[in-house]
C-alpha positions in Angstrom: 0.0 0.0 0.0 1.5 3.3 -1.1 0.8 6.4 0.8 2.0 10.0 0.1 2.6 12.2 3.1 2.5 16.0 2.5 3.2 18.8 5.0 3.5 22.5 5.1 1.9 23.5 1.8 1.7 27.2 3.0 -0.6 28.4 0.2 1.7 27.3 -2.6 -0.6 25.7 -5.2 2.2 25.7 -7.8 4.3 23.4 -5.6 1.3 21.3 -4.5 0.1 20.7 -8.1 3.6 19.6 -9.1 3.8 17.2 -6.1 0.4 15.8 -7.0 1.5 15.1 -10.6 4.5 13.2 -9.2 2.2 11.3 -6.8 0.0 10.2 -9.7 3.1 8.7 -11.4 3.7 6.6 -8.3 0.3 5.0 -8.1 -0.4 6.1 -4.6 -3.4 4.6 -2.7 -3.9 7.3 -0.1 -2.7 10.8 0.9 -1.9 12.1 4.4 -1.4 15.8 5.1 0.2 17.1 8.2 -1.1 20.7 8.2 0.0 24.3 7.7 -2.1 24.6 4.6 -2.1 28.3 3.9 -0.2 30.8 6.0 2.2 33.2 4.3 1.9 31.7 0.9 1.0 32.9 -2.6 -2.7 31.8 -2.5 -3.9 30.9 1.0 -7.6 30.8 0.6 -7.5 29.1 -2.8 -5.2 26.4 -1.4 -7.7 25.7 1.4 -10.5 25.5 -1.1 -8.6 22.9 -3.1 -7.5 20.8 -0.1 -11.1 20.7 1.2 -12.2 19.0 -2.0 -9.7 16.2 -1.7 -10.2 12.9 0.1 -7.1 13.2 2.3 -6.5 12.4 5.9 -5.4 15.7 7.5 -4.2 17.0 10.8 -4.1 20.6 11.9 -0.8 22.6 11.8 0.1 25.4 14.2 -0.4 28.1 11.6 -3.8 26.6 10.7 -4.8 27.1 14.3 -3.4 30.7 14.2 -5.6 31.5 11.3 -8.7 29.8 12.8 -8.3 31.3 16.2 -6.7 34.6 15.2 -6.6 37.4 17.9 -4.5 40.3 18.9 -2.6 38.0 21.3 -1.9 35.5 18.5 -0.6 38.3 16.3 1.6 39.8 19.0 3.1 36.4 19.9 4.1 35.8 16.2 5.4 39.4 15.8 7.7 39.0 18.7 9.8 36.4 16.9 8.9 36.8 13.3 7.5 40.2 12.3 7.1 39.5 8.6 5.3 36.3 9.3 3.0 38.3 11.6 2.3 40.7 8.8 1.5 37.7 6.5 -0.8 36.2 9.1 -2.7 39.5 9.5 -3.3 39.6 5.8 -4.1 35.8 5.6 -6.9 36.3 8.1 -8.5 38.9 5.8 -8.2 36.6 2.7 -9.3 33.3 4.2 -13.1 32.9 4.2 -15.1 32.3 7.3 -16.0 28.9 6.0 -12.4 28.0 5.5 -11.5 29.2 9.0 -14.1 26.9 10.4 -12.6 24.1 8.3 -9.2 24.7 9.8 -10.6 24.9 13.3 -12.2 21.5 13.1 -9.1 19.6 11.9 -7.7 17.2 14.6 -4.3 17.9 16.2 -3.1 14.4 15.7 -4.4 11.1 14.4 -3.5 7.5 15.2 -4.1 5.1 12.3 -3.2 1.6 11.2 -2.2 0.5 7.6 -1.0 -3.0 6.7 -0.4 -3.9 10.3 1.7 -0.8 11.0 0.5 1.6 13.7 1.0 5.2 12.4 0.8 8.6 14.3 0.2 11.8 12.3 1.2 15.0 13.9 2.3 18.5 12.7 5.2 19.3 15.1 5.7 16.4 17.5 3.5 14.0 19.5 3.7 16.6 22.4 3.0 19.9 20.7 2.1 21.1 17.2 4.9 23.7 17.3 7.7 21.5 18.7 10.7 21.2 16.3 12.1 17.8 15.2 15.3 19.0 13.6 18.0 16.7 12.0 20.5 17.4 14.8 18.6 16.3 17.9 20.4 14.0 20.3 19.2 10.5 21.0 18.1 11.6 24.5 16.0 14.4 23.1 14.3 12.1 20.5 13.7 9.4 23.1 12.0 12.0 25.4 9.8 13.2 22.6 8.4 9.7 21.9 8.3 8.5 25.5 4.5 8.2 25.5 4.1 7.0 21.9 2.9 3.5 21.2 2.8 3.7 17.4 5.5 2.2 15.1 6.0 5.3 13.0 5.5 9.0 13.4 5.1 11.4 10.5 5.6 15.0 11.3 6.5 18.3 9.6 6.7 21.9 10.9 10.4 22.5 10.5 10.3 22.4 6.7 13.5 20.3 7.0 13.3 16.6 6.0 15.0 14.1 8.3 14.4 10.8 10.1 15.2 8.9 13.3 15.0 5.4 14.7 14.5 5.5 18.5 15.6 3.1 21.2 11.9 2.0 21.4 12.1 1.0 17.7 9.9 3.9 16.6 10.6 5.5 13.3 10.2 9.3 13.1 9.9 10.9 9.6 10.0 14.6 9.2 8.4 15.2 5.8 10.0 18.5 5.0 7.8 21.0 3.2 5.8 21.1 -0.1 5.4 24.8 -0.3 8.2 26.5 1.6 11.4 24.3 2.1 14.0 25.7 4.5 16.9 23.7 3.1 19.5 24.5 0.4 17.3 22.5 -2.0 14.3 24.8 -2.8 12.2 22.1 -4.5 8.9 20.8 -3.1 9.4 17.9 -0.8 7.1 15.1 0.3 7.3 11.5 1.5 6.4 8.3 -0.3 5.8 5.4 2.1 5.1 1.8 1.0 3.4 -0.4 3.6 3.3 -4.2 3.2 2.2 -6.7 5.8 3.8 -5.1 8.8 6.8 -3.6 7.0 7.4 -0.3 5.3 9.9 1.7 3.2 10.2 5.5 3.3 11.5 7.8 0.6 11.7 11.6 0.6 10.8 12.9 -2.9 11.9 16.3 -4.3 9.8 17.8 -7.1 10.6 20.9 -9.3 7.8 23.5 -9.8 7.5 27.0 -11.1 9.0 28.8 -8.2 9.3 32.1 -10.1 5.6 32.3 -10.7 4.7 31.4 -7.2 7.2 34.0 -5.9 5.7 36.6 -8.2 2.2 36.1 -6.8 3.5 36.1 -3.2 5.6 39.3 -3.8 2.5 41.1 -4.9 0.5 40.4 -1.7 -0.3 43.6 0.2 1.8 43.2 3.4 5.2 44.5 4.4 7.9 41.8 3.8 6.0 39.9 1.1 8.9 40.4 -1.3 11.4 38.9 1.1 9.2 35.9 1.7 8.9 35.5 -2.1 12.6 35.5 -2.6 12.9 32.7 0.0 10.8 30.5 -2.3 13.6 30.6 -4.8 16.6 30.7 -2.4 15.7 29.7 1.2 18.0 31.4 3.7 16.1 31.6 7.0 13.4 29.7 8.8 11.5 32.8 10.2 11.5 36.4 9.3 
């Protein structure tokens, strides 16, 4: 059973459409999505409209929650560490429809599933928090602490926009999917995971897909918030995680 796992689309339909074309070539049976559908991307509301029409299994990302539960306190918390992202969020909230905010609000924070005898946990950040980072350079002790209460065989996560993987002392596999719409690595191509489950076993592969980054960046640069041009340039050449 082949499953594609997507994360962190961030309103980038150009990247998403290219990824979906690649998924079709791989004869995928099912698609999981780990959230962060819209924030700070070229086409936030249009992306949510599209995702709503798909038969995907989806969990809520931290920025999905920000858009759904937006308030002055949420804005100020983001602005403290990432002022440009706060500007983007403020504008996203104006663009995203009430119906789509309700859609984001009702998404589950995590999901436990089973496919082909393998127990799977879907989260956005980590099993503990939707904004906890699972970076490639965590120590064994840090990883073991993160999965201390997990009973599943494999965890799929996103949030950092940096693909990586771990095998814990408990035998749990952790796979960070990277990002479809806003990679934070030297490779700016859209990234997703292709997993193949078969009678209790599985294989995992990170896939990198080219897309029209220049067109996506052009649309993002023309969005009416301060810093949009800087975010647009980062689609072509990622340099920072937050701005």
